[in-house]
LUMGU-412647 format. One record per residue (C-alpha): chain; x, y, z. Coordinates in Angstrom, 2 decimals. Each point is the difference from the previous one (the first is absolute). Last residue first. Layout:
<rs>
[A [X Y Z]]
...
</rs>
This chain:
<rs>
[A [13.94 -11.67 -18.71]]
[A [-2.82 0.07 2.77]]
[A [1.87 1.93 2.71]]
[A [-0.18 -0.34 3.21]]
[A [0.49 3.42 2.33]]
[A [2.85 -0.17 2.32]]
[A [-0.55 0.58 3.84]]
[A [1.67 2.98 1.26]]
[A [-3.01 1.90 -0.80]]
[A [-2.54 -1.49 2.11]]
[A [-3.50 -0.37 0.03]]
[A [-2.02 -2.06 1.99]]
[A [-3.82 -0.90 -0.94]]
[A [-2.24 -0.40 2.83]]
[A [-3.16 -1.95 -1.37]]
[A [-3.06 1.52 -1.35]]
[A [-3.11 -0.34 1.46]]
[A [-3.38 -0.15 -1.86]]
[A [-2.54 2.17 2.05]]
[A [-3.78 -0.92 -0.36]]
[A [-3.40 1.63 -1.49]]
[A [-3.21 -0.92 -0.50]]
[A [-1.83 3.24 -0.92]]
[A [-0.73 2.78 2.09]]
[A [1.03 2.76 -2.12]]
[A [2.28 1.52 3.02]]
[A [3.40 -1.62 -0.89]]
[A [-0.71 0.60 -3.59]]
[A [-0.24 4.25 0.85]]
[A [2.78 -0.22 2.22]]
[A [2.32 -1.13 -2.71]]
[A [-1.01 2.09 -2.73]]
[A [0.90 2.91 2.01]]
[A [3.06 -1.21 0.75]]
[A [1.02 -0.88 -3.41]]
[A [-1.35 3.59 -1.57]]
[A [-3.62 -0.69 -1.85]]
[A [-0.35 -1.52 -3.36]]
[A [-2.13 -3.31 1.56]]
[A [-1.35 2.48 2.06]]
[A [-1.94 1.53 -3.06]]
[A [-1.08 -3.33 -1.34]]
[A [-1.72 -0.66 3.84]]
[A [-1.71 3.49 0.00]]
[A [-1.42 -0.71 -3.51]]
[A [-1.08 -3.32 1.45]]
[A [-1.33 1.07 3.16]]
[A [-1.73 3.06 -2.15]]
[A [-2.26 -2.62 -2.23]]
[A [1.27 -3.75 0.77]]
[A [2.03 -2.29 2.24]]
[A [0.81 -3.54 0.10]]
[A [3.09 -0.06 2.43]]
[A [3.78 -1.93 -1.00]]
[A [0.71 -2.08 2.33]]
[A [2.86 0.96 2.13]]
[A [3.80 -1.02 0.25]]
[A [2.09 2.71 1.88]]
[A [3.87 -0.52 -0.71]]
[A [2.56 -0.33 2.82]]
[A [3.42 1.42 1.13]]
[A [3.52 -0.97 0.67]]
[A [3.17 1.97 -1.12]]
[A [3.72 -0.63 1.75]]
[A [3.23 1.67 0.28]]
[A [3.63 -0.04 -0.56]]
[A [2.55 2.45 -1.95]]
[A [-2.20 2.86 1.57]]
[A [-1.82 2.71 -1.99]]
[A [-2.07 -2.46 -1.49]]
[A [-2.18 0.53 -3.40]]
[A [-2.65 -2.68 -0.31]]
[A [-1.09 -1.90 -3.06]]
[A [-2.89 -1.68 -1.53]]
[A [-0.74 -2.18 -2.82]]
[A [-3.70 -1.49 -0.92]]
[A [-1.86 -3.26 -1.17]]
[A [-3.95 0.45 0.42]]
[A [-2.07 -3.43 -0.22]]
[A [-3.03 -1.41 -1.46]]
[A [-1.85 -3.01 1.62]]
[A [-2.84 1.61 1.32]]
[A [-0.30 3.17 -1.49]]
[A [2.43 2.76 0.79]]
[A [-0.40 3.90 0.52]]
[A [3.27 1.72 0.06]]
[A [0.33 2.80 2.00]]
[A [2.98 1.37 -1.87]]
[A [2.97 2.40 0.70]]
[A [2.79 -2.15 0.98]]
[A [-2.49 -2.29 1.72]]
[A [-2.86 2.33 1.20]]
[A [-1.71 1.75 3.15]]
[A [2.00 1.38 2.43]]
[A [0.98 -0.66 3.99]]
[A [3.01 1.52 1.09]]
[A [-0.75 3.60 -0.52]]
[A [2.41 1.64 2.26]]
[A [2.94 -1.86 -1.58]]
[A [-1.41 0.69 -3.48]]
[A [-0.54 -3.05 -2.42]]
[A [1.37 1.13 -3.19]]
[A [-1.38 -0.89 -3.57]]
[A [1.17 -1.22 -2.88]]
[A [-1.22 -0.72 -3.53]]
</rs>
């Protein structure tokens, strides 16, 4: 599964197309990549971490619908839920094509 964050929509929901719901002690692993238009570059960002809301009726149906919405709309919806939330920052990742990759061979 692959998704693309658009330059005019820097905030979007999902990690490689998923919005994982994690119970205490669970983890979610993923791989990510970036296409650079120059030999060097950097990438930074953050994750919005939030408590899953307790919903029922029409609110639950809307929530289930929004979990399938376009990533930018889904992110705006999640931010507006009013549940406990925080941003988990990512450190800056530096890329340089002149640095050889490490091989596991």
